[in-house]
C-alpha positions as a Markdown table, in Angstrom:
| # | Residue | x | y | z |
|---|---|---|---|---|
| 1 | Met | 4.1 | -24.3 | 0.5 |
| 2 | Lys | 1.9 | -21.4 | 0.6 |
| 3 | Glu | -2.1 | -22.3 | 0.1 |
| 4 | Ile | -3.0 | -19.6 | -2.5 |
| 5 | Gly | -6.7 | -19.4 | -3.6 |
| 6 | Ile | -8.2 | -17.5 | -7.0 |
| 7 | Cys | -11.2 | -15.9 | -7.6 |
| 8 | Thr | -12.1 | -15.5 | -11.5 |
| 9 | Ser | -14.7 | -16.2 | -13.9 |
| 10 | Thr | -15.2 | -16.6 | -17.7 |
| 11 | Arg | -18.2 | -13.9 | -17.0 |
| 12 | Phe | -15.6 | -11.1 | -16.3 |
| 13 | Val | -15.1 | -11.0 | -20.5 |
| 14 | Glu | -18.9 | -9.8 | -20.7 |
| 15 | His | -17.8 | -6.4 | -19.5 |
| 16 | Tyr | -17.8 | -5.1 | -22.7 |
| 17 | Thr | -15.6 | -1.9 | -23.7 |
| 18 | Gly | -15.8 | -1.6 | -27.5 |
| 19 | Gln | -13.3 | -2.8 | -30.0 |
| 20 | His | -9.7 | -1.9 | -29.9 |
| 21 | His | -10.0 | -0.8 | -26.1 |
| 22 | Pro | -6.7 | -1.4 | -23.8 |
| 23 | Glu | -8.9 | -2.7 | -21.2 |
| 24 | Arg | -10.5 | -5.6 | -23.2 |
| 25 | Pro | -12.1 | -8.9 | -22.3 |
| 26 | Asp | -9.0 | -10.9 | -23.6 |
| 27 | Arg | -7.0 | -9.6 | -20.7 |
| 28 | Ile | -9.3 | -12.4 | -18.5 |
| 29 | Arg | -8.7 | -14.9 | -21.2 |
| 30 | Ala | -4.9 | -14.5 | -21.4 |
| 31 | Ile | -4.3 | -14.8 | -17.7 |
| 32 | Ser | -6.7 | -17.8 | -17.5 |
| 33 | Thr | -4.8 | -19.3 | -20.4 |
| 34 | Ala | -1.3 | -18.6 | -18.9 |
| 35 | Leu | -2.6 | -20.3 | -15.6 |
| 36 | Val | -3.8 | -23.3 | -17.2 |
| 37 | Ser | -0.8 | -23.8 | -19.5 |
| 38 | Cys | 1.8 | -23.7 | -16.1 |
| 39 | Gly | -0.4 | -26.0 | -14.0 |
| 40 | Leu | -1.7 | -23.3 | -11.5 |
| 41 | Met | -5.3 | -23.8 | -12.6 |
| 42 | Ala | -6.4 | -27.4 | -13.0 |
| 43 | Gly | -8.8 | -28.6 | -16.0 |
| 44 | Pro | -9.0 | -27.5 | -19.4 |
| 45 | Asn | -8.7 | -23.8 | -20.5 |
| 46 | Pro | -12.1 | -22.3 | -20.1 |
| 47 | Phe | -11.3 | -20.4 | -23.3 |
| 48 | Pro | -10.2 | -23.0 | -25.7 |
| 49 | Asn | -10.5 | -20.9 | -29.0 |
| 50 | Phe | -8.1 | -18.5 | -27.3 |
| 51 | Glu | -4.5 | -18.8 | -28.2 |
| 52 | Leu | -1.6 | -17.1 | -26.4 |
| 53 | Asp | 2.2 | -17.8 | -27.0 |
| 54 | Leu | 3.9 | -17.3 | -23.6 |
| 55 | Gly | 7.2 | -18.8 | -24.5 |
| 56 | Pro | 9.2 | -21.0 | -22.1 |
| 57 | Thr | 7.6 | -21.1 | -18.5 |
| 58 | Arg | 8.0 | -23.2 | -15.5 |
| 59 | Arg | 5.5 | -25.6 | -14.4 |
| 60 | Phe | 3.7 | -25.6 | -11.1 |
| 61 | Ala | 3.0 | -29.3 | -9.3 |
| 62 | His | -0.2 | -27.6 | -7.1 |
| 63 | Pro | -2.7 | -25.8 | -8.7 |
| 64 | Leu | -4.3 | -22.8 | -7.0 |
| 65 | Lys | -7.3 | -23.3 | -4.8 |
| 66 | Glu | -10.4 | -22.0 | -7.1 |
| 67 | Leu | -12.7 | -20.3 | -4.6 |
| 68 | Asp | -16.5 | -19.8 | -5.6 |
| 69 | Phe | -18.0 | -16.9 | -5.2 |
| 70 | Val | -21.1 | -14.5 | -5.6 |
| 71 | Thr | -21.9 | -10.8 | -6.4 |
| 72 | Ala | -21.2 | -8.4 | -3.9 |
| 73 | Pro | -24.4 | -6.8 | -1.9 |
| 74 | Gln | -24.3 | -3.1 | -2.8 |
| 75 | Lys | -24.0 | -2.1 | 1.0 |
| 76 | Trp | -20.3 | -2.8 | 0.8 |
| 77 | Leu | -20.0 | -0.7 | -2.1 |
| 78 | His | -21.5 | 2.1 | -0.2 |
| 79 | Thr | -18.7 | 2.1 | 2.3 |
| 80 | Val | -16.8 | 3.8 | -0.1 |
| 81 | His | -19.0 | 5.2 | -2.8 |
| 82 | Pro | -22.3 | 7.0 | -2.0 |
| 83 | Pro | -25.2 | 5.4 | -3.3 |
| 84 | Arg | -25.9 | 8.1 | -5.7 |
| 85 | His | -22.6 | 7.0 | -7.7 |
| 86 | Val | -23.5 | 3.3 | -7.7 |
| 87 | Met | -27.0 | 4.1 | -9.0 |
| 88 | Ala | -25.8 | 6.2 | -11.9 |
| 89 | Ile | -23.4 | 3.5 | -13.1 |
| 90 | Gln | -26.3 | 1.1 | -12.8 |
| 91 | Arg | -28.8 | 3.2 | -14.9 |
| 92 | Val | -26.2 | 4.1 | -17.7 |
| 93 | Cys | -25.8 | 0.2 | -18.0 |
| 94 | Glu | -29.7 | -0.3 | -18.0 |
| 95 | Leu | -30.1 | 2.0 | -21.1 |
| 96 | Gly | -27.6 | 0.2 | -22.8 |
| 97 | Gly | -24.1 | 1.1 | -21.9 |
| 98 | Gly | -22.3 | 4.6 | -22.6 |
| 99 | Val | -19.1 | 6.6 | -21.8 |
| 100 | Leu | -17.8 | 8.1 | -18.5 |
| 101 | Asp | -15.1 | 10.3 | -17.6 |
| 102 | Gln | -13.4 | 11.6 | -20.6 |
| 103 | Gly | -13.8 | 9.1 | -23.0 |
| 104 | Asp | -12.0 | 6.0 | -21.8 |
| 105 | Thr | -14.2 | 4.4 | -19.1 |
| 106 | Leu | -16.7 | 2.6 | -21.6 |
| 107 | Leu | -19.9 | 0.6 | -20.2 |
| 108 | Gly | -21.8 | -2.0 | -22.1 |
| 109 | Pro | -25.2 | -3.1 | -20.7 |
| 110 | Asp | -23.8 | -6.1 | -18.4 |
| 111 | Ser | -21.1 | -3.9 | -17.0 |
| 112 | Phe | -22.8 | -3.1 | -13.8 |
| 113 | Glu | -23.5 | -6.6 | -13.0 |
| 114 | Ile | -20.1 | -7.5 | -14.1 |
| 115 | Ala | -18.5 | -5.0 | -11.7 |
| 116 | Met | -20.7 | -6.1 | -8.9 |
| 117 | Leu | -19.3 | -9.6 | -9.6 |
| 118 | Ala | -15.7 | -8.5 | -9.5 |
| 119 | Val | -16.1 | -6.8 | -6.1 |
| 120 | Gly | -17.8 | -10.1 | -4.9 |
| 121 | Ala | -14.8 | -12.0 | -5.9 |
| 122 | Val | -12.5 | -9.9 | -3.7 |
| 123 | Leu | -14.5 | -9.9 | -1.0 |
| 124 | Arg | -14.3 | -13.7 | -1.3 |
| 125 | Cys | -10.8 | -13.7 | -1.4 |
| 126 | Cys | -11.1 | -11.4 | 1.6 |
| 127 | Asp | -13.2 | -14.2 | 3.6 |
| 128 | Ala | -10.9 | -17.3 | 2.6 |
| 129 | Val | -7.6 | -15.3 | 3.9 |
| 130 | Met | -9.2 | -13.8 | 7.0 |
| 131 | Thr | -10.9 | -17.1 | 8.0 |
| 132 | Gly | -7.7 | -19.1 | 7.3 |
| 133 | Gln | -8.9 | -21.1 | 4.3 |
| 134 | Val | -6.0 | -20.1 | 2.3 |
| 135 | Gln | -3.1 | -17.8 | 3.4 |
| 136 | Arg | -3.2 | -15.7 | 0.1 |
| 137 | Ala | -5.7 | -15.1 | -2.5 |
| 138 | Phe | -5.9 | -13.5 | -5.9 |
| 139 | Ala | -8.6 | -11.7 | -7.6 |
| 140 | Ser | -8.3 | -12.0 | -11.4 |
| 141 | Ile | -11.4 | -9.7 | -12.4 |
| 142 | Arg | -12.2 | -7.0 | -14.7 |
| 143 | Pro | -13.2 | -4.2 | -14.7 |
| 144 | Pro | -10.0 | -2.8 | -12.5 |
| 145 | Gly | -10.9 | -0.3 | -9.6 |
| 146 | His | -7.6 | 2.1 | -8.3 |
| 147 | His | -8.9 | 4.8 | -10.5 |
| 148 | Ala | -12.3 | 5.2 | -9.4 |
| 149 | Glu | -12.7 | 8.1 | -6.6 |
| 150 | Pro | -15.9 | 8.0 | -4.2 |
| 151 | Asp | -18.2 | 10.1 | -6.6 |
| 152 | Arg | -16.1 | 9.5 | -9.9 |
| 153 | Ser | -15.6 | 6.4 | -12.5 |
| 154 | Met | -12.4 | 7.2 | -14.5 |
| 155 | Gly | -9.3 | 5.1 | -16.0 |
| 156 | Phe | -11.2 | 2.0 | -16.8 |
| 157 | Cys | -12.4 | 2.1 | -13.5 |
| 158 | Leu | -16.0 | 1.4 | -11.9 |
| 159 | Phe | -15.8 | 0.9 | -8.3 |
| 160 | Ser | -12.6 | 0.9 | -6.2 |
| 161 | Asn | -12.4 | -2.9 | -5.6 |
| 162 | Val | -9.4 | -2.6 | -3.3 |
| 163 | Ala | -10.5 | 0.2 | -1.0 |
| 164 | Ile | -14.0 | -1.7 | -0.8 |
| 165 | Ala | -12.2 | -4.8 | 0.3 |
| 166 | Ala | -10.1 | -2.8 | 2.9 |
| 167 | Arg | -13.3 | -1.2 | 4.5 |
| 168 | Tyr | -14.9 | -4.8 | 4.4 |
| 169 | Ile | -12.0 | -6.7 | 6.2 |
| 170 | Gln | -12.0 | -3.7 | 8.9 |
| 171 | Arg | -15.9 | -4.1 | 9.3 |
| 172 | Thr | -16.5 | -7.5 | 8.9 |
| 173 | Tyr | -13.1 | -9.0 | 11.0 |
| 174 | Asp | -12.6 | -5.9 | 13.3 |
| 175 | Val | -9.5 | -5.0 | 11.9 |
| 176 | Ala | -7.6 | -2.0 | 13.0 |
| 177 | Arg | -4.8 | -1.5 | 10.6 |
| 178 | Val | -4.9 | -2.5 | 6.8 |
| 179 | Ala | -2.0 | -1.8 | 4.6 |
| 180 | Ile | -2.5 | -1.4 | 0.7 |
| 181 | Val | 0.6 | -1.3 | -1.9 |
| 182 | Asp | -0.3 | -0.4 | -5.3 |
| 183 | Phe | 2.5 | -1.2 | -8.1 |
| 184 | Asp | 0.5 | -0.2 | -11.0 |
| 185 | Val | 2.2 | 1.7 | -13.4 |
| 186 | His | -0.5 | 4.5 | -13.1 |
| 187 | His | -0.8 | 6.2 | -9.8 |
| 188 | Gly | -4.0 | 4.6 | -7.6 |
| 189 | Asn | -5.7 | 8.2 | -7.4 |
| 190 | Gly | -9.0 | 6.5 | -6.4 |
| 191 | Thr | -7.8 | 4.5 | -3.3 |
| 192 | Gln | -5.9 | 7.5 | -2.2 |
| 193 | Ala | -9.2 | 9.7 | -2.3 |
| 194 | Cys | -10.9 | 6.9 | -0.1 |
| 195 | Phe | -8.2 | 7.0 | 2.6 |
| 196 | Glu | -6.1 | 10.4 | 2.5 |
| 197 | Asp | -7.7 | 11.3 | 5.9 |
| 198 | Asp | -7.5 | 8.0 | 7.2 |
| 199 | Pro | -5.0 | 6.8 | 9.5 |
| 200 | Thr | -6.0 | 3.1 | 10.1 |
| 201 | Val | -5.0 | 2.7 | 6.1 |
| 202 | Leu | -1.4 | 2.9 | 5.0 |
| 203 | Phe | -1.5 | 3.4 | 1.2 |
| 204 | Ile | 1.7 | 3.1 | -0.7 |
| 205 | Ser | 1.8 | 3.8 | -4.6 |
| 206 | Leu | 4.5 | 3.0 | -7.0 |
| 207 | His | 3.9 | 4.4 | -10.5 |
| 208 | Gln | 5.4 | 6.4 | -13.2 |
| 209 | His | 6.0 | 10.1 | -12.6 |
| 210 | Pro | 2.8 | 12.2 | -12.4 |
| 211 | Arg | 4.3 | 14.6 | -14.8 |
| 212 | Thr | 4.4 | 12.1 | -17.5 |
| 213 | Leu | 1.4 | 9.7 | -17.2 |
| 214 | Phe | -2.3 | 9.5 | -16.3 |
| 215 | Pro | -3.7 | 10.4 | -14.1 |
| 216 | Gly | -1.1 | 13.4 | -13.2 |
| 217 | Thr | -1.3 | 12.6 | -9.2 |
| 218 | Gly | 0.8 | 11.1 | -7.0 |
| 219 | Phe | 3.6 | 13.3 | -6.3 |
| 220 | Glu | 5.8 | 12.5 | -3.5 |
| 221 | His | 4.3 | 15.8 | -1.4 |
| 222 | Glu | 0.9 | 14.0 | -1.3 |
| 223 | Arg | 1.3 | 12.4 | 2.2 |
| 224 | Gly | -2.5 | 12.5 | 3.4 |
| 225 | Ile | -4.4 | 15.1 | 4.8 |
| 226 | Gly | -5.7 | 15.8 | 8.5 |
| 227 | Pro | -5.4 | 12.6 | 10.8 |
| 228 | Gly | -4.3 | 10.8 | 7.7 |
| 229 | Glu | -1.4 | 12.7 | 7.0 |
| 230 | Gly | 2.0 | 10.5 | 6.7 |
| 231 | Phe | -0.4 | 7.3 | 5.8 |
| 232 | Thr | -0.3 | 8.1 | 2.2 |
| 233 | Ile | 3.0 | 7.4 | 0.7 |
| 234 | Asn | 3.6 | 8.1 | -3.2 |
| 235 | Ile | 6.8 | 6.5 | -4.7 |
| 236 | Pro | 6.9 | 8.3 | -8.4 |
| 237 | Phe | 9.4 | 7.0 | -10.9 |
| 238 | Asn | 10.8 | 8.9 | -14.0 |
| 239 | Pro | 10.0 | 7.0 | -17.7 |
| 240 | Gly | 12.9 | 4.4 | -18.0 |
| 241 | Ser | 13.1 | 3.2 | -14.7 |
| 242 | Gly | 13.3 | -0.5 | -14.3 |
| 243 | Asp | 14.1 | -3.2 | -11.8 |
| 244 | Glu | 16.9 | -1.8 | -10.2 |
| 245 | Glu | 14.9 | 1.4 | -9.2 |
| 246 | Tyr | 11.6 | -0.5 | -8.2 |
| 247 | Leu | 13.4 | -3.0 | -5.7 |
| 248 | Ser | 15.4 | -0.3 | -4.4 |
| 249 | Ala | 12.3 | 1.4 | -3.7 |
| 250 | Ile | 10.6 | -1.7 | -1.9 |
| 251 | Glu | 13.7 | -2.3 | 0.0 |
| 252 | Arg | 14.3 | 1.4 | 1.1 |
| 253 | Ser | 10.9 | 2.6 | 1.3 |
| 254 | Val | 8.2 | 0.3 | 1.2 |
| 255 | Leu | 9.3 | -2.3 | 3.6 |
| 256 | Pro | 10.4 | 0.1 | 6.3 |
| 257 | Ala | 7.0 | 2.0 | 6.3 |
| 258 | Leu | 5.0 | -1.6 | 6.5 |
| 259 | Glu | 7.1 | -2.4 | 9.5 |
| 260 | Ser | 6.4 | 0.9 | 11.2 |
| 261 | Phe | 2.7 | 0.6 | 10.4 |
| 262 | Arg | 2.2 | -3.2 | 11.3 |
| 263 | Pro | -0.5 | -4.1 | 9.0 |
| 264 | Glu | -3.0 | -6.9 | 10.1 |
| 265 | Val | -3.7 | -7.8 | 6.6 |
| 266 | Leu | -2.0 | -6.6 | 3.4 |
| 267 | Leu | -3.8 | -5.7 | 0.1 |
| 268 | Ile | -2.2 | -5.7 | -3.4 |
| 269 | Ser | -3.2 | -3.4 | -6.3 |
| 270 | Ala | -1.5 | -5.6 | -9.0 |
| 271 | Gly | -1.3 | -4.1 | -12.1 |
| 272 | Phe | 1.4 | -5.3 | -14.6 |
| 273 | Asp | 1.6 | -2.2 | -16.8 |
| 274 | Ala | 5.1 | -1.0 | -15.4 |
| 275 | His | 6.4 | -4.1 | -17.6 |
| 276 | Arg | 8.8 | -3.3 | -20.5 |
| 277 | Asp | 6.2 | -4.3 | -23.0 |
| 278 | Asp | 3.4 | -2.6 | -22.0 |
| 279 | Pro | 2.2 | -0.1 | -24.5 |
| 280 | Leu | 0.4 | 2.5 | -22.3 |
| 281 | Ala | 3.4 | 3.7 | -19.9 |
| 282 | Asn | 7.2 | 3.6 | -20.0 |
| 283 | Ile | 8.8 | 1.6 | -17.0 |
| 284 | Glu | 10.8 | -1.2 | -18.1 |
| 285 | Leu | 10.5 | -3.8 | -15.4 |
| 286 | Ser | 10.9 | -7.5 | -16.2 |
| 287 | Asp | 9.0 | -10.5 | -15.7 |
| 288 | Asp | 11.7 | -11.3 | -12.9 |
| 289 | Cys | 11.0 | -7.9 | -11.1 |
| 290 | Phe | 7.3 | -9.0 | -10.3 |
| 291 | Glu | 8.1 | -12.1 | -8.8 |
| 292 | Val | 11.1 | -10.6 | -6.6 |
| 293 | Met | 8.9 | -7.7 | -5.7 |
| 294 | Thr | 5.9 | -9.8 | -4.8 |
| 295 | Ala | 8.1 | -12.1 | -2.9 |
| 296 | Leu | 9.7 | -9.2 | -0.7 |
| 297 | Leu | 5.8 | -8.0 | -0.1 |
| 298 | Ala | 4.7 | -11.5 | 0.7 |
| 299 | Gly | 7.6 | -11.8 | 3.1 |
| 300 | Ala | 6.6 | -8.7 | 4.7 |
| 301 | Ala | 2.9 | -10.2 | 5.2 |
| 302 | Asp | 4.5 | -13.3 | 7.0 |
| 303 | Arg | 6.4 | -11.3 | 9.5 |
| 304 | Leu | 3.9 | -8.6 | 10.2 |
| 305 | Cys | 0.0 | -10.1 | 9.8 |
| 306 | Gly | 0.2 | -14.0 | 9.7 |
| 307 | Gly | 0.7 | -14.0 | 6.0 |
| 308 | Arg | -2.6 | -12.7 | 5.2 |
| 309 | Leu | -2.5 | -11.2 | 1.9 |
| 310 | Val | -5.0 | -10.6 | -0.9 |
| 311 | Ser | -3.7 | -9.4 | -4.5 |
| 312 | Val | -6.3 | -7.7 | -6.8 |
| 313 | Leu | -5.8 | -7.5 | -10.6 |
| 314 | Glu | -5.6 | -3.9 | -12.0 |
| 315 | Gly | -3.9 | -2.9 | -15.4 |
| 316 | Gly | -1.9 | -4.6 | -17.6 |
| 317 | Tyr | -2.3 | -4.6 | -21.5 |
| 318 | His | 0.1 | -6.7 | -23.1 |
| 319 | Leu | -1.4 | -9.9 | -23.4 |
| 320 | Arg | 1.8 | -12.1 | -23.3 |
| 321 | Ala | 3.5 | -10.0 | -20.7 |
| 322 | Leu | 0.4 | -10.1 | -18.8 |
| 323 | Gly | 0.2 | -13.6 | -18.7 |
| 324 | Arg | 3.7 | -14.1 | -17.8 |
| 325 | Ser | 4.2 | -11.4 | -15.4 |
| 326 | Val | 0.8 | -12.9 | -13.3 |
| 327 | Ile | 2.5 | -16.5 | -13.4 |
| 328 | Arg | 5.4 | -14.8 | -11.6 |
| 329 | His | 3.4 | -12.8 | -9.4 |
| 330 | Leu | 1.8 | -15.8 | -8.0 |
| 331 | Ala | 5.3 | -17.4 | -7.5 |
| 332 | Gly | 6.3 | -14.7 | -5.8 |
| 333 | Met | 3.2 | -15.4 | -3.3 |
| 334 | Gly | 4.3 | -18.7 | -2.6 |
| 335 | Ala | 3.0 | -20.8 | -5.5 |
| 336 | Thr | 5.3 | -24.0 | -5.9 |
C-alpha cells in the first residue's frame, strides 16, 4: 500500500467565477463528496448540502493522509512570474474582481488569496513527498494553473501551480531533474512557456489537437528552444480519440522519454476534461483509462525516482465524471 497525501480545503470554493462558469466552486464540492463517499477521505462530507450521484464506485479501506497547509509565500510565485504579474492580479481582486484574458478568466474579491492558498497546497504536497512523509500526494485545488504563462493569466488559470512546484522542489531540495506530465485535454501552454528553454525540466503534454481546441498551441514541432530543445514533448490527439490511443502514446512515447530523462521527482498536471462526458472537448476517455494511465506513470515514478509523485488538479468540468475520475486517478496512484 502506498501512503498518499491530499491537500484540499473548503476555502477553494471562495474563488468566485460567476454563474454558469465551467470552472466553478462545485468542482471542489464534487471531488470532496466523491472521496468521502468511497472512503478516501475520513469524516463527514465537508459539503453536506451538496448531492452527487456517482453511480457504483469501489470502497477503499484506507483513507488518504490529509495534510495541513498554509498560503504560499509570494517569493515562490516569483520563481515563475514577474512581481508585476502577481501584483496586477492582487490589485484586480482588491478592486472587487474582474475579467482577465479574453473574458474566460474571472476573478472575485477573494481570488488572489485563494490562488495563493492553492499554491500553498501544492508546495505542501511537494514537501510531504520530498521528505518521505508520504510517497505520493494529490492537491485538489482551484483555480487551476497550467495555462498561466509567466506574464499572462488565461484559460481559467491565474498562477502556474505546477511550474512553481517544479522550481520549488529544485531550489528547496537541490533536485537537478523534474519531469511534468500533463494529461489535461487542453495543452499546458503556460507550463511549456515557463520551461521551454530549460533542459532541467522535461515537460510532456497529451492533449486534443491544437487545430481543434483552445489554446491553439501544442503542436508536435514545439520541442523547446535553445538548450531546452528536446525537453518539451507535445502529443496531440484528433477529436474522437479514446483509451487505446492515449494508452498507446503513454507506452510508446511518454514512458521511454521518462526513462531517458530519469527525473528525481514526477509531477502530474491532472486534468480530467479528456473524459468522454466532459462538455469542453472531444476526447473519449473512460474512467478506467485515468486509472491505467496513472498507474503507468506511478510505475515509472517507482522505477526512476523512488516513487516520488505529486499530482495537481487542473481541468474537468462534468461533475460526476470528475468525481469518478479523481477516485480512479488516486487508485492508480496506489490507494487501496
